[in-house]
MIFIGU-719729 format. One record per residue (C-alpha): residue number from 1; x, y, z. Coordinates in steps of 0.05 Angstrom, whole numbers. Example, Ala and Ser with C-alpha at 12.3 -4.5 7.8 and 13.67 -1.06 7.14 Angstrom:
<atoms>
+-----+--------+--------+--------+
: num :      u :      v :      w :
+-----+--------+--------+--------+
:   1 :    246 :    -90 :    156 :
:   2 :    273 :    -21 :    143 :
+-----+--------+--------+--------+
</atoms>
This chain:
<atoms>
+-----+--------+--------+--------+
: num :      u :      v :      w :
+-----+--------+--------+--------+
:   1 :  -1480 :   1019 :   1798 :
:   2 :  -1551 :   1012 :   1777 :
:   3 :  -1612 :   1007 :   1823 :
:   4 :  -1678 :    982 :   1807 :
:   5 :  -1743 :    987 :   1848 :
:   6 :  -1811 :    977 :   1816 :
:   7 :  -1880 :    979 :   1833 :
:   8 :  -1948 :    990 :   1801 :
:   9 :  -1949 :   1067 :   1796 :
:  10 :  -1897 :   1095 :   1833 :
:  11 :  -1825 :   1080 :   1835 :
:  12 :  -1779 :   1118 :   1890 :
:  13 :  -1706 :   1108 :   1901 :
:  14 :  -1658 :   1143 :   1947 :
:  15 :  -1579 :   1137 :   1937 :
:  16 :  -1525 :   1170 :   1979 :
:  17 :  -1464 :   1186 :   1940 :
:  18 :  -1409 :   1236 :   1930 :
:  19 :  -1408 :   1267 :   1860 :
:  20 :  -1338 :   1296 :   1865 :
:  21 :  -1312 :   1325 :   1802 :
:  22 :  -1243 :   1344 :   1827 :
:  23 :  -1181 :   1296 :   1858 :
:  24 :  -1184 :   1291 :   1925 :
:  25 :  -1123 :   1322 :   1960 :
:  26 :  -1149 :   1330 :   2029 :
:  27 :  -1128 :   1389 :   2075 :
:  28 :  -1087 :   1358 :   2129 :
:  29 :  -1043 :   1377 :   2187 :
:  30 :   -972 :   1396 :   2172 :
:  31 :   -980 :   1385 :   2096 :
:  32 :   -924 :   1405 :   2048 :
:  33 :   -930 :   1466 :   2007 :
:  34 :   -929 :   1453 :   1936 :
:  35 :   -902 :   1514 :   1902 :
:  36 :   -853 :   1575 :   1921 :
:  37 :   -837 :   1646 :   1899 :
:  38 :   -779 :   1688 :   1922 :
:  39 :   -734 :   1626 :   1923 :
:  40 :   -722 :   1566 :   1878 :
:  41 :   -731 :   1511 :   1937 :
:  42 :   -765 :   1502 :   2003 :
:  43 :   -704 :   1506 :   2044 :
:  44 :   -665 :   1569 :   2028 :
:  45 :   -678 :   1635 :   2061 :
:  46 :   -655 :   1691 :   2025 :
:  47 :   -654 :   1738 :   2082 :
:  48 :   -662 :   1804 :   2049 :
:  49 :   -629 :   1793 :   1989 :
:  50 :   -623 :   1847 :   1940 :
:  51 :   -690 :   1870 :   1902 :
:  52 :   -698 :   1830 :   1831 :
:  53 :   -754 :   1796 :   1796 :
:  54 :   -748 :   1733 :   1832 :
:  55 :   -731 :   1756 :   1906 :
:  56 :   -778 :   1781 :   1964 :
:  57 :   -765 :   1819 :   2027 :
:  58 :   -818 :   1805 :   2080 :
:  59 :   -876 :   1790 :   2037 :
:  60 :   -945 :   1806 :   2072 :
:  61 :   -996 :   1790 :   2029 :
:  62 :  -1024 :   1756 :   1965 :
:  63 :  -1082 :   1767 :   1912 :
:  64 :  -1104 :   1734 :   1850 :
:  65 :  -1142 :   1780 :   1798 :
:  66 :  -1206 :   1739 :   1787 :
:  67 :  -1215 :   1766 :   1716 :
:  68 :  -1143 :   1743 :   1693 :
:  69 :  -1115 :   1696 :   1739 :
:  70 :  -1049 :   1744 :   1750 :
:  71 :  -1021 :   1739 :   1817 :
:  72 :  -1000 :   1799 :   1861 :
:  73 :   -955 :   1803 :   1925 :
:  74 :   -947 :   1862 :   1976 :
:  75 :   -865 :   1857 :   1980 :
:  76 :   -861 :   1897 :   2041 :
:  77 :   -791 :   1914 :   2056 :
:  78 :   -779 :   1922 :   1980 :
:  79 :   -833 :   1975 :   1982 :
:  80 :   -865 :   1949 :   1924 :
:  81 :   -921 :   1905 :   1893 :
:  82 :   -901 :   1845 :   1842 :
:  83 :   -940 :   1818 :   1792 :
:  84 :   -934 :   1746 :   1764 :
:  85 :   -972 :   1726 :   1696 :
:  86 :  -1009 :   1664 :   1722 :
:  87 :  -1025 :   1641 :   1794 :
:  88 :  -1044 :   1570 :   1767 :
:  89 :   -980 :   1561 :   1723 :
:  90 :   -926 :   1589 :   1767 :
:  91 :   -863 :   1549 :   1780 :
:  92 :   -815 :   1549 :   1836 :
:  93 :   -773 :   1613 :   1833 :
:  94 :   -816 :   1644 :   1778 :
:  95 :   -799 :   1720 :   1757 :
:  96 :   -852 :   1771 :   1761 :
:  97 :   -870 :   1808 :   1696 :
:  98 :   -889 :   1875 :   1730 :
:  99 :   -872 :   1921 :   1793 :
: 100 :   -911 :   1975 :   1819 :
: 101 :   -882 :   2022 :   1874 :
: 102 :   -817 :   2021 :   1846 :
: 103 :   -787 :   2049 :   1784 :
: 104 :   -757 :   1981 :   1770 :
: 105 :   -735 :   1913 :   1797 :
: 106 :   -672 :   1932 :   1829 :
: 107 :   -696 :   1991 :   1875 :
: 108 :   -723 :   1985 :   1941 :
: 109 :   -722 :   2061 :   1967 :
: 110 :   -783 :   2085 :   2007 :
: 111 :   -823 :   2135 :   1964 :
: 112 :   -772 :   2136 :   1908 :
: 113 :   -778 :   2207 :   1875 :
: 114 :   -822 :   2230 :   1929 :
: 115 :   -892 :   2215 :   1955 :
: 116 :   -932 :   2201 :   1891 :
: 117 :   -981 :   2163 :   1854 :
: 118 :   -926 :   2116 :   1833 :
: 119 :   -887 :   2111 :   1901 :
: 120 :   -894 :   2058 :   1964 :
: 121 :   -872 :   2057 :   2035 :
: 122 :   -885 :   1988 :   2065 :
: 123 :   -948 :   1959 :   2029 :
: 124 :   -977 :   1905 :   2074 :
: 125 :  -1036 :   1888 :   2038 :
: 126 :  -1065 :   1878 :   1967 :
: 127 :  -1134 :   1854 :   1943 :
: 128 :  -1161 :   1847 :   1871 :
: 129 :  -1240 :   1858 :   1869 :
: 130 :  -1285 :   1831 :   1821 :
: 131 :  -1276 :   1886 :   1767 :
: 132 :  -1196 :   1868 :   1765 :
: 133 :  -1188 :   1934 :   1806 :
: 134 :  -1122 :   1925 :   1855 :
: 135 :  -1125 :   1956 :   1924 :
: 136 :  -1059 :   1963 :   1961 :
: 137 :  -1055 :   1982 :   2037 :
: 138 :   -993 :   2029 :   2034 :
: 139 :   -983 :   2028 :   2105 :
: 140 :   -927 :   2073 :   2124 :
: 141 :   -956 :   2126 :   2074 :
: 142 :  -1022 :   2119 :   2114 :
: 143 :  -1063 :   2107 :   2049 :
: 144 :  -1099 :   2063 :   2008 :
: 145 :  -1077 :   2062 :   1931 :
: 146 :  -1130 :   2039 :   1878 :
: 147 :  -1101 :   2012 :   1810 :
: 148 :  -1155 :   2002 :   1755 :
: 149 :  -1153 :   1944 :   1709 :
: 150 :  -1085 :   1922 :   1748 :
: 151 :  -1068 :   1862 :   1707 :
: 152 :  -1058 :   1911 :   1649 :
: 153 :  -1018 :   1959 :   1686 :
: 154 :   -942 :   1968 :   1662 :
: 155 :   -880 :   1969 :   1708 :
: 156 :   -883 :   2033 :   1754 :
: 157 :   -953 :   2054 :   1731 :
: 158 :   -989 :   2108 :   1769 :
: 159 :  -1045 :   2090 :   1815 :
: 160 :  -1118 :   2116 :   1796 :
: 161 :  -1143 :   2137 :   1865 :
: 162 :  -1120 :   2144 :   1939 :
: 163 :  -1161 :   2139 :   2002 :
: 164 :  -1138 :   2159 :   2073 :
: 165 :  -1101 :   2219 :   2043 :
: 166 :  -1136 :   2276 :   2004 :
: 167 :  -1084 :   2271 :   1947 :
: 168 :  -1024 :   2229 :   1923 :
: 169 :   -972 :   2274 :   1955 :
: 170 :   -991 :   2272 :   2027 :
: 171 :   -980 :   2216 :   2078 :
: 172 :  -1000 :   2247 :   2148 :
: 173 :  -1029 :   2201 :   2195 :
: 174 :  -1097 :   2226 :   2219 :
: 175 :  -1165 :   2203 :   2259 :
: 176 :  -1225 :   2227 :   2217 :
: 177 :  -1272 :   2187 :   2166 :
: 178 :  -1224 :   2208 :   2111 :
: 179 :  -1156 :   2194 :   2139 :
: 180 :  -1116 :   2137 :   2160 :
: 181 :  -1063 :   2113 :   2206 :
: 182 :  -1019 :   2046 :   2184 :
: 183 :  -1074 :   2012 :   2151 :
: 184 :  -1049 :   1940 :   2147 :
: 185 :  -1101 :   1900 :   2113 :
: 186 :  -1160 :   1907 :   2069 :
: 187 :  -1215 :   1866 :   2028 :
: 188 :  -1271 :   1883 :   1979 :
: 189 :  -1336 :   1849 :   1993 :
: 190 :  -1386 :   1821 :   1944 :
: 191 :  -1431 :   1892 :   1942 :
: 192 :  -1363 :   1936 :   1923 :
: 193 :  -1354 :   1955 :   1994 :
: 194 :  -1278 :   1960 :   2019 :
: 195 :  -1260 :   1944 :   2088 :
: 196 :  -1193 :   1973 :   2116 :
: 197 :  -1158 :   1950 :   2186 :
: 198 :  -1139 :   2022 :   2206 :
: 199 :  -1088 :   1991 :   2260 :
: 200 :  -1059 :   2051 :   2296 :
: 201 :  -1127 :   2078 :   2305 :
: 202 :  -1154 :   2012 :   2334 :
: 203 :  -1214 :   2008 :   2281 :
: 204 :  -1239 :   1982 :   2221 :
: 205 :  -1264 :   2026 :   2167 :
: 206 :  -1318 :   2012 :   2110 :
: 207 :  -1320 :   2054 :   2049 :
: 208 :  -1386 :   2042 :   2009 :
: 209 :  -1382 :   2032 :   1932 :
: 210 :  -1301 :   2050 :   1943 :
: 211 :  -1285 :   2048 :   1868 :
: 212 :  -1331 :   2112 :   1862 :
: 213 :  -1296 :   2144 :   1918 :
: 214 :  -1260 :   2213 :   1907 :
: 215 :  -1196 :   2217 :   1927 :
: 216 :  -1190 :   2227 :   1998 :
: 217 :  -1270 :   2205 :   2003 :
: 218 :  -1295 :   2190 :   2073 :
: 219 :  -1308 :   2127 :   2105 :
: 220 :  -1384 :   2103 :   2117 :
: 221 :  -1377 :   2058 :   2175 :
: 222 :  -1331 :   2047 :   2231 :
: 223 :  -1322 :   1990 :   2279 :
: 224 :  -1279 :   1985 :   2337 :
: 225 :  -1296 :   2059 :   2356 :
: 226 :  -1361 :   2092 :   2367 :
: 227 :  -1346 :   2150 :   2320 :
: 228 :  -1294 :   2173 :   2267 :
: 229 :  -1248 :   2213 :   2319 :
: 230 :  -1235 :   2160 :   2370 :
: 231 :  -1177 :   2120 :   2373 :
: 232 :  -1176 :   2081 :   2439 :
: 233 :  -1156 :   2010 :   2444 :
: 234 :  -1193 :   1961 :   2487 :
: 235 :  -1216 :   1890 :   2500 :
: 236 :  -1287 :   1883 :   2495 :
: 237 :  -1341 :   1859 :   2444 :
: 238 :  -1339 :   1932 :   2413 :
: 239 :  -1266 :   1951 :   2414 :
: 240 :  -1197 :   1927 :   2388 :
: 241 :  -1125 :   1932 :   2393 :
: 242 :  -1087 :   1940 :   2328 :
: 243 :  -1133 :   1901 :   2281 :
: 244 :  -1090 :   1872 :   2227 :
: 245 :  -1132 :   1827 :   2181 :
: 246 :  -1200 :   1836 :   2151 :
: 247 :  -1240 :   1787 :   2109 :
: 248 :  -1313 :   1785 :   2094 :
: 249 :  -1344 :   1717 :   2072 :
: 250 :  -1395 :   1704 :   2027 :
: 251 :  -1453 :   1708 :   2076 :
: 252 :  -1430 :   1778 :   2098 :
: 253 :  -1396 :   1765 :   2161 :
: 254 :  -1337 :   1808 :   2175 :
: 255 :  -1277 :   1769 :   2204 :
: 256 :  -1224 :   1818 :   2243 :
: 257 :  -1154 :   1794 :   2268 :
: 258 :  -1149 :   1832 :   2327 :
: 259 :  -1074 :   1820 :   2337 :
: 260 :  -1059 :   1851 :   2402 :
: 261 :  -1117 :   1821 :   2441 :
: 262 :  -1098 :   1755 :   2402 :
: 263 :  -1166 :   1742 :   2380 :
: 264 :  -1204 :   1739 :   2318 :
: 265 :  -1274 :   1781 :   2317 :
: 266 :  -1337 :   1760 :   2279 :
: 267 :  -1388 :   1810 :   2259 :
: 268 :  -1453 :   1781 :   2228 :
: 269 :  -1483 :   1823 :   2172 :
: 270 :  -1428 :   1869 :   2177 :
: 271 :  -1444 :   1918 :   2131 :
: 272 :  -1510 :   1943 :   2154 :
: 273 :  -1481 :   1951 :   2227 :
: 274 :  -1480 :   2020 :   2260 :
: 275 :  -1415 :   2046 :   2284 :
: 276 :  -1389 :   2019 :   2341 :
: 277 :  -1430 :   1953 :   2338 :
: 278 :  -1412 :   1892 :   2385 :
: 279 :  -1384 :   1829 :   2356 :
: 280 :  -1421 :   1771 :   2351 :
: 281 :  -1372 :   1717 :   2365 :
: 282 :  -1296 :   1707 :   2381 :
: 283 :  -1240 :   1659 :   2370 :
: 284 :  -1176 :   1652 :   2404 :
: 285 :  -1211 :   1673 :   2472 :
: 286 :  -1273 :   1647 :   2512 :
: 287 :  -1300 :   1709 :   2522 :
: 288 :  -1297 :   1783 :   2500 :
: 289 :  -1260 :   1812 :   2555 :
: 290 :  -1197 :   1765 :   2555 :
: 291 :  -1132 :   1775 :   2514 :
: 292 :  -1083 :   1729 :   2539 :
: 293 :  -1034 :   1699 :   2479 :
: 294 :  -1024 :   1627 :   2480 :
: 295 :   -997 :   1560 :   2443 :
: 296 :  -1058 :   1513 :   2435 :
: 297 :  -1114 :   1487 :   2393 :
: 298 :  -1153 :   1544 :   2416 :
: 299 :  -1102 :   1601 :   2422 :
: 300 :  -1069 :   1653 :   2383 :
: 301 :  -1004 :   1698 :   2396 :
: 302 :  -1007 :   1758 :   2349 :
: 303 :  -1056 :   1735 :   2294 :
: 304 :  -1044 :   1780 :   2230 :
: 305 :  -1085 :   1749 :   2174 :
: 306 :  -1153 :   1719 :   2164 :
: 307 :  -1186 :   1687 :   2108 :
: 308 :  -1248 :   1638 :   2088 :
: 309 :  -1247 :   1592 :   2036 :
: 310 :  -1310 :   1563 :   1996 :
: 311 :  -1322 :   1507 :   2043 :
: 312 :  -1328 :   1552 :   2101 :
: 313 :  -1257 :   1538 :   2129 :
: 314 :  -1231 :   1603 :   2165 :
: 315 :  -1150 :   1605 :   2163 :
: 316 :  -1117 :   1649 :   2213 :
: 317 :  -1043 :   1676 :   2205 :
: 318 :  -1021 :   1660 :   2276 :
: 319 :   -951 :   1698 :   2265 :
: 320 :   -921 :   1691 :   2335 :
: 321 :   -928 :   1619 :   2332 :
: 322 :   -903 :   1608 :   2262 :
: 323 :   -972 :   1573 :   2238 :
: 324 :  -1036 :   1578 :   2205 :
: 325 :  -1095 :   1546 :   2239 :
: 326 :  -1161 :   1527 :   2208 :
: 327 :  -1228 :   1526 :   2237 :
: 328 :  -1276 :   1487 :   2201 :
: 329 :  -1352 :   1514 :   2192 :
: 330 :  -1325 :   1571 :   2230 :
: 331 :  -1382 :   1609 :   2226 :
: 332 :  -1420 :   1560 :   2274 :
: 333 :  -1365 :   1558 :   2321 :
: 334 :  -1378 :   1572 :   2389 :
: 335 :  -1333 :   1625 :   2422 :
: 336 :  -1262 :   1602 :   2444 :
: 337 :  -1272 :   1539 :   2400 :
: 338 :  -1213 :   1492 :   2379 :
: 339 :  -1185 :   1497 :   2312 :
: 340 :  -1192 :   1432 :   2263 :
: 341 :  -1125 :   1435 :   2227 :
: 342 :  -1055 :   1466 :   2228 :
: 343 :  -1007 :   1486 :   2176 :
: 344 :   -932 :   1499 :   2190 :
: 345 :   -931 :   1458 :   2254 :
: 346 :   -931 :   1383 :   2265 :
: 347 :   -984 :   1393 :   2324 :
: 348 :  -1021 :   1448 :   2360 :
: 349 :   -966 :   1455 :   2415 :
: 350 :   -904 :   1465 :   2370 :
: 351 :   -887 :   1536 :   2350 :
: 352 :   -814 :   1524 :   2320 :
: 353 :   -803 :   1568 :   2261 :
: 354 :   -768 :   1533 :   2199 :
: 355 :   -756 :   1542 :   2127 :
: 356 :   -780 :   1476 :   2097 :
: 357 :   -836 :   1454 :   2055 :
: 358 :   -879 :   1437 :   2120 :
: 359 :   -853 :   1495 :   2161 :
: 360 :   -869 :   1567 :   2173 :
: 361 :   -836 :   1628 :   2195 :
: 362 :   -877 :   1684 :   2219 :
: 363 :   -938 :   1677 :   2167 :
: 364 :   -980 :   1738 :   2151 :
: 365 :  -1044 :   1750 :   2110 :
: 366 :  -1070 :   1685 :   2075 :
: 367 :  -1105 :   1687 :   2009 :
: 368 :  -1155 :   1628 :   1982 :
: 369 :  -1156 :   1621 :   1906 :
: 370 :  -1217 :   1583 :   1908 :
: 371 :  -1223 :   1570 :   1828 :
: 372 :  -1154 :   1544 :   1829 :
: 373 :  -1157 :   1504 :   1896 :
: 374 :  -1098 :   1536 :   1923 :
: 375 :  -1078 :   1568 :   1991 :
: 376 :  -1024 :   1620 :   1984 :
: 377 :   -986 :   1642 :   2050 :
: 378 :   -935 :   1695 :   2052 :
: 379 :   -883 :   1663 :   2097 :
: 380 :   -855 :   1737 :   2117 :
: 381 :   -791 :   1717 :   2153 :
: 382 :   -770 :   1665 :   2105 :
: 383 :   -777 :   1721 :   2052 :
: 384 :   -824 :   1674 :   2007 :
: 385 :   -895 :   1663 :   1986 :
: 386 :   -919 :   1585 :   1998 :
: 387 :   -973 :   1557 :   1955 :
: 388 :  -1014 :   1500 :   1981 :
: 389 :  -1057 :   1458 :   1932 :
: 390 :  -1118 :   1426 :   1974 :
: 391 :  -1179 :   1398 :   1952 :
: 392 :  -1238 :   1433 :   1931 :
: 393 :  -1309 :   1430 :   1958 :
: 394 :  -1338 :   1373 :   1924 :
: 395 :  -1409 :   1369 :   1892 :
: 396 :  -1439 :   1320 :   1943 :
: 397 :  -1496 :   1286 :   1915 :
: 398 :  -1534 :   1258 :   1985 :
: 399 :  -1598 :   1230 :   1951 :
: 400 :  -1625 :   1216 :   1882 :
: 401 :  -1699 :   1195 :   1875 :
: 402 :  -1752 :   1180 :   1813 :
: 403 :  -1823 :   1181 :   1820 :
: 404 :  -1864 :   1156 :   1763 :
: 405 :  -1938 :   1163 :   1756 :
: 406 :  -1989 :   1175 :   1698 :
: 407 :  -1938 :   1181 :   1641 :
: 408 :  -1890 :   1226 :   1675 :
: 409 :  -1826 :   1218 :   1717 :
: 410 :  -1806 :   1265 :   1775 :
: 411 :  -1736 :   1269 :   1789 :
: 412 :  -1712 :   1298 :   1856 :
: 413 :  -1639 :   1303 :   1889 :
: 414 :  -1606 :   1336 :   1940 :
: 415 :  -1532 :   1363 :   1949 :
: 416 :  -1500 :   1374 :   2013 :
: 417 :  -1449 :   1419 :   1988 :
: 418 :  -1428 :   1447 :   1919 :
: 419 :  -1362 :   1481 :   1887 :
: 420 :  -1371 :   1519 :   1821 :
: 421 :  -1427 :   1480 :   1804 :
: 422 :  -1459 :   1507 :   1738 :
: 423 :  -1517 :   1457 :   1740 :
: 424 :  -1544 :   1389 :   1718 :
: 425 :  -1564 :   1358 :   1652 :
: 426 :  -1615 :   1308 :   1660 :
: 427 :  -1602 :   1251 :   1615 :
: 428 :  -1653 :   1195 :   1597 :
: 429 :  -1647 :   1127 :   1565 :
: 430 :  -1708 :   1084 :   1542 :
: 431 :  -1711 :   1015 :   1532 :
: 432 :  -1630 :   1008 :   1542 :
: 433 :  -1625 :   1057 :   1485 :
: 434 :  -1566 :   1115 :   1482 :
: 435 :  -1578 :   1169 :   1538 :
: 436 :  -1602 :   1230 :   1510 :
: 437 :  -1604 :   1302 :   1546 :
: 438 :  -1680 :   1323 :   1565 :
: 439 :  -1666 :   1382 :   1610 :
: 440 :  -1618 :   1425 :   1648 :
: 441 :  -1627 :   1452 :   1723 :
: 442 :  -1583 :   1510 :   1742 :
: 443 :  -1536 :   1490 :   1800 :
: 444 :  -1522 :   1537 :   1865 :
: 445 :  -1447 :   1552 :   1843 :
: 446 :  -1408 :   1544 :   1911 :
: 447 :  -1443 :   1528 :   1973 :
: 448 :  -1441 :   1490 :   2036 :
: 449 :  -1515 :   1497 :   2050 :
: 450 :  -1564 :   1436 :   2028 :
: 451 :  -1597 :   1444 :   1961 :
: 452 :  -1659 :   1413 :   1937 :
: 453 :  -1674 :   1403 :   1863 :
: 454 :  -1730 :   1374 :   1820 :
: 455 :  -1745 :   1358 :   1746 :
: 456 :  -1802 :   1327 :   1713 :
: 457 :  -1801 :   1289 :   1649 :
: 458 :  -1875 :   1290 :   1622 :
: 459 :  -1915 :   1255 :   1567 :
: 460 :  -1881 :   1193 :   1569 :
: 461 :  -1896 :   1124 :   1538 :
: 462 :  -1904 :   1061 :   1578 :
: 463 :  -1837 :   1025 :   1589 :
: 464 :  -1772 :   1024 :   1629 :
: 465 :  -1733 :   1091 :   1633 :
: 466 :  -1664 :   1105 :   1661 :
: 467 :  -1643 :   1169 :   1684 :
: 468 :  -1573 :   1200 :   1705 :
: 469 :  -1544 :   1269 :   1724 :
: 470 :  -1488 :   1303 :   1691 :
: 471 :  -1457 :   1352 :   1732 :
: 472 :  -1420 :   1407 :   1698 :
: 473 :  -1377 :   1464 :   1735 :
: 474 :  -1361 :   1532 :   1700 :
: 475 :  -1299 :   1507 :   1670 :
: 476 :  -1333 :   1448 :   1633 :
: 477 :  -1309 :   1394 :   1676 :
: 478 :  -1364 :   1341 :   1688 :
: 479 :  -1384 :   1279 :   1722 :
: 480 :  -1443 :   1230 :   1720 :
: 481 :  -1486 :   1207 :   1777 :
: 482 :  -1509 :   1135 :   1789 :
: 483 :  -1560 :   1112 :   1744 :
: 484 :  -1633 :   1100 :   1767 :
: 485 :  -1686 :   1057 :   1732 :
: 486 :  -1758 :   1065 :   1733 :
: 487 :  -1823 :   1037 :   1697 :
: 488 :  -1881 :   1077 :   1676 :
: 489 :  -1949 :   1060 :   1685 :
: 490 :  -2016 :   1087 :   1682 :
: 491 :  -2055 :   1112 :   1745 :
: 492 :  -2084 :   1051 :   1774 :
: 493 :  -2080 :   1059 :   1856 :
: 494 :  -2076 :   1105 :   1913 :
: 495 :  -2010 :   1119 :   1955 :
: 496 :  -1980 :   1152 :   2009 :
: 497 :  -1907 :   1166 :   1990 :
: 498 :  -1849 :   1175 :   2041 :
: 499 :  -1833 :   1248 :   2054 :
: 500 :  -1769 :   1272 :   2031 :
: 501 :  -1715 :   1292 :   2056 :
: 502 :  -1727 :   1245 :   2119 :
: 503 :  -1698 :   1263 :   2171 :
: 504 :  -1712 :   1334 :   2153 :
: 505 :  -1703 :   1403 :   2181 :
: 506 :  -1742 :   1448 :   2183 :
: 507 :  -1784 :   1428 :   2117 :
: 508 :  -1799 :   1369 :   2077 :
: 509 :  -1844 :   1348 :   2024 :
: 510 :  -1902 :   1297 :   2023 :
: 511 :  -1926 :   1267 :   1959 :
: 512 :  -1988 :   1227 :   1947 :
: 513 :  -2022 :   1190 :   1889 :
: 514 :  -2096 :   1192 :   1875 :
: 515 :  -2129 :   1141 :   1826 :
: 516 :  -2191 :   1181 :   1818 :
: 517 :  -2220 :   1253 :   1829 :
: 518 :  -2238 :   1252 :   1906 :
: 519 :  -2241 :   1294 :   1973 :
: 520 :  -2176 :   1284 :   2008 :
: 521 :  -2148 :   1300 :   2076 :
: 522 :  -2075 :   1307 :   2095 :
: 523 :  -2057 :   1315 :   2171 :
: 524 :  -1992 :   1314 :   2211 :
: 525 :  -1998 :   1287 :   2279 :
: 526 :  -1948 :   1284 :   2340 :
: 527 :  -1920 :   1224 :   2380 :
: 528 :  -1987 :   1216 :   2417 :
: 529 :  -2031 :   1220 :   2356 :
: 530 :  -2056 :   1291 :   2365 :
: 531 :  -2066 :   1328 :   2306 :
: 532 :  -2021 :   1386 :   2296 :
: 533 :  -2030 :   1405 :   2226 :
: 534 :  -2081 :   1401 :   2169 :
: 535 :  -2040 :   1408 :   2101 :
: 536 :  -2099 :   1388 :   2055 :
: 537 :  -2178 :   1378 :   2060 :
: 538 :  -2212 :   1389 :   1992 :
: 539 :  -2228 :   1355 :   1925 :
: 540 :  -2168 :   1341 :   1881 :
: 541 :  -2156 :   1311 :   1813 :
: 542 :  -2126 :   1240 :   1796 :
: 543 :  -2054 :   1240 :   1793 :
: 544 :  -1988 :   1258 :   1836 :
: 545 :  -1997 :   1309 :   1892 :
: 546 :  -1941 :   1341 :   1934 :
: 547 :  -1945 :   1388 :   1994 :
: 548 :  -1894 :   1423 :   2034 :
: 549 :  -1894 :   1416 :   2113 :
: 550 :  -1853 :   1466 :   2159 :
: 551 :  -1837 :   1444 :   2224 :
: 552 :  -1796 :   1507 :   2244 :
: 553 :  -1841 :   1519 :   2310 :
: 554 :  -1835 :   1448 :   2330 :
: 555 :  -1782 :   1409 :   2370 :
: 556 :  -1744 :   1351 :   2344 :
: 557 :  -1773 :   1278 :   2347 :
: 558 :  -1825 :   1231 :   2312 :
: 559 :  -1881 :   1257 :   2278 :
: 560 :  -1932 :   1220 :   2231 :
: 561 :  -1973 :   1239 :   2172 :
: 562 :  -2035 :   1207 :   2141 :
: 563 :  -2076 :   1207 :   2084 :
: 564 :  -2155 :   1198 :   2084 :
: 565 :  -2207 :   1193 :   2023 :
: 566 :  -2269 :   1157 :   2017 :
: 567 :  -2229 :   1094 :   1986 :
: 568 :  -2166 :   1095 :   2021 :
: 569 :  -2128 :   1113 :   2086 :
: 570 :  -2051 :   1103 :   2102 :
: 571 :  -2003 :   1135 :   2155 :
: 572 :  -1926 :   1142 :   2159 :
: 573 :  -1876 :   1161 :   2200 :
: 574 :  -1827 :   1222 :   2195 :
: 575 :  -1769 :   1249 :   2233 :
: 576 :  -1752 :   1317 :   2252 :
: 577 :  -1685 :   1332 :   2272 :
: 578 :  -1658 :   1399 :   2293 :
+-----+--------+--------+--------+
</atoms>
């Protein structure tokens, strides 16, 4: 659809539209899975079948290598980790290509051949970091194993490093900065810090720059305890009782599935916290001193897994209720808030375990494969891994405007959300000719925070112009915005432009046009007409000008701004909405 607004010297256009690059398959309650590993269909429970390339026994965790797209599964009761060739191209019942922790695909012995760099005993968690390094929580060996270049490893390969034990032949539980006791979950954040849920020590450990740690290297931080030698469980903002799941979101918030307290804790700016720091928020309980389990929209029963997707949705593996519940915009939820969606059950008051495409049977750690828009859920007691295909976070274009003045067109646009957004090509058509690319503005990648963009097309001839945006993601997929049209004139008047965005919070931009060089005063007033800010009071040249106004210290309401020159004055209204 084309939009056309003309004036003598300035044309402003605002549109609201969603620039969605991917097909829309919304996350919905009780939605069915789209794929399965460990069995060839959605209704068969293999029930501890003999180990093979296609069977699983209590799978606990999934990870995808971001460098290769290969899929890893912690196959707990088979004491191994399996690797598949492609997370995105798997078919139901696909065979694994590599096994780690066992000498072959048909062995399930604990520590086959003895405790070593090639053996495992009940691995409960896997994660592949940005460098392609696989980390394994080898729970009953009380250690974390590191496999470098994991997607290239052959079956039964040795690990390259170990934390929680001084060497590959030890597995004694302990309570120090260098020992672990039943680690159940792990995650590597964007800074390379390894976070470990050290369950039996009732704590979460942080290993800074983990890939550079020597075998048996000490942790650098601890939460849930005041120091590295305490193990006391508790129910408070600074204590834990058997933490099972850990995840760090893109903003640096640590989320902990505190299982026996039936809650999820949130620690803001986690990497900078002192030992024993208090949590900043809690889900599953209304406060930090409650620990009752339950079945409702706001309660858990023994949560084991926690993970956040690119849209800011937090997924919690609510094992005892045989479901995964989802909190939209979790970072801004109040303590004890209701979940927004449920998987595995038809509603928030049912907890029947089921082996179906829509049911779950004691799910554990969740993994979100953001590039491929997949949710992976290890359905532990159905001995399978389920894949759900969900909508990505679209690039949502909420405004697109053009200002023409003095042979220049300035384009402004705003996005509410972005997923894998490489950027925007600016394309122009003159006098209904073919569109040509005249510039490129880099996007924000993946974000749920509003983004403002601008581009100026200069030295234009007078006449009619059309503009559109070509949004391009990192894989090359693209989509066009609506077309806006402007007419370029010379400067022949004064004008005060409408602020944008409007309503705003907390900043907005105010534009104005001067026909001649003159003294100009720009002021902001409250609803009583009282002057609260002077943005300009000086001589300025002819042309288009723009100022930014911050209302960070002001309360929500209606405000006014005005321009005063010797030749011209005007006042406009703007709305601050916090």
